[in-house]
N, C-alpha and C positions, 0 to 999 in steps of 0.2 A: 351595509357595514361588510367587513374587508372578509374577502375566504381565509378556510387554513394558510396555505403557499404566503397574501398578507401579511399575514399575521409572523406568521415563523418568519418574514424577510426579514424582518424589525427588531426580530433575537436574535436570527444567523449579525447585518450588519451592524448591532450594537456588541461585537468583538470581532468583528475583518485584523486579521493582520500577528491577532495572537492566539499561543499556541492552545487546540481542544484538549492532550493527555498526549499519554505514552499508553500506550498497547501492553501485555504481560510479552514475555519472551517468549518463542517457538525457535525450538532444535528442528533441525533442519541434520535430515539423517542421512546414506546412502540408498537405501530404500525411497524416500521420500525420492528423489535426484531420478535414480532407476526410474521411477512413473514416469517421473514430468520427459522423458525423453523420451520415455516409448508413446509415452502421445505424442509428439513433436516432430520425433524421426534424428532428433540430431542425441546420437552415440558418441560423441566425439569423446578421446578414450579423458581427455580433462575430468571428463565429467560421470565414467560409467568405467575407470580404468585402473583401480588401484594402484594396481602394482606399475605399470606400465609412466599412471601419474606421478611414482614417487623417483624413480628417474629421468624421467624425461618435462616436469613442467616446473616453473617455477616455484610453485607453491611446496611441493613434494605430498598434496595429499589427491585430493578429489574438491573440485569447487561443482553451488549448485550454477546453474545458468541465468544465465540477465532474468533470464524472461521468468526466471519460473521467484526468481527475486520477488520481480516486479508484482508479479501473479499472487506472493505473500500476501498483500498493501491490502482487501479486501477479509481476508479470515483476522491478518493481524490490528485493521482500519475498526471490525468486529468485538475484541475485546477490548475497547478505549471507551466511558462510560460517556453522554452525551452530555456536554461542558450544563445546557440549557433544557431538558431534556419539553418543554413544553414548546422546544418549538419542531417538536415531531407530531403533536396533535394532527391527528388527518390524514398522518400522512397512509399510504396506501402501496408505495413500495420506491428504493431508489432504483435508480440505471447507474450502470456504468457510461457515461456519453464519449468518456474519452482521455487522452492528454496531449497537453502538453511540452516539454521542457521534459523528456526522459535523458539520468545520467546515471554510468557504471564502474563509480572512485572505485572500489578496492572488492574485491571477493566475499562470494562466503565458504570458506571452508567448509567440507563437509564437517554433522555437527558438531557446528557452529547455535550458537541462540545468538537469533534476532526480534528484531523489537524496528517499530514502527513511533517516531513522533511527529504530532501532527496537524500544523494551523490550516488554518484558515484564512485563502484569501483575498477571498470575494464570495459571494453572493451577490445573488442579478435572477430575478423575475422574468420570466423566459412567458408565462401567459397568467389567469387569473386560477388556471394549481399546479402548474409547474417553477419551481429554483433551481435553480444552478449554481451548486458548489465548484469551488474550488482553492485545490484544496496543496499543501507542499506537505508533500508526507519527502521522512527523513528516511531510512532502514539499519538500522545502530544495529553493530555486528560487536558483538559481549568481548572488550577486552582486547576492542581495536582501533585505533585511531578515526582513523578517516571511515561514512559508512560502505552501503555497499550499495547503494542505490537511494536517490533522488530526485524523486516527479514530483507532477504539479496534475494532480489525477483531477476529472469530473464527474458526479457527480449530478442528478439531474431525479430531483425528489418530487414526488408524484402525488397531489394532498387530496383530498375526498371534495 
């Protein structure tokens, strides 16, 4: 009899290479940027000083840290409904395993809205109760042509 993970692997494999969905929009305001700056001790003026940014930054406003944008993959991804909910039967937890390729083509200016677009690149059985999902996540900025972030996210899904 197949384990929950083995059954889920077949489901995920059925749509490898396809878009899983698009998240809801999320506003990135100055409070969120400041909290991240405090958490990471990165207080560079382009993130936390609106007046200096207006004078010296090419963007003329503060911008989110690239790693803040990257960290928002988790809550943005959580707002994407599962494409095939039956693939999650028996999931005990998901663990961020890491990232492969990460790029920040464009900044997230303060008060911009962002969303995530997710494509399942691959699903791999790591052991009888664990699947590794590799997703391309593109963080789009409302009204901008270039994305703010493109990353290959690795998630380990652990099943009972």
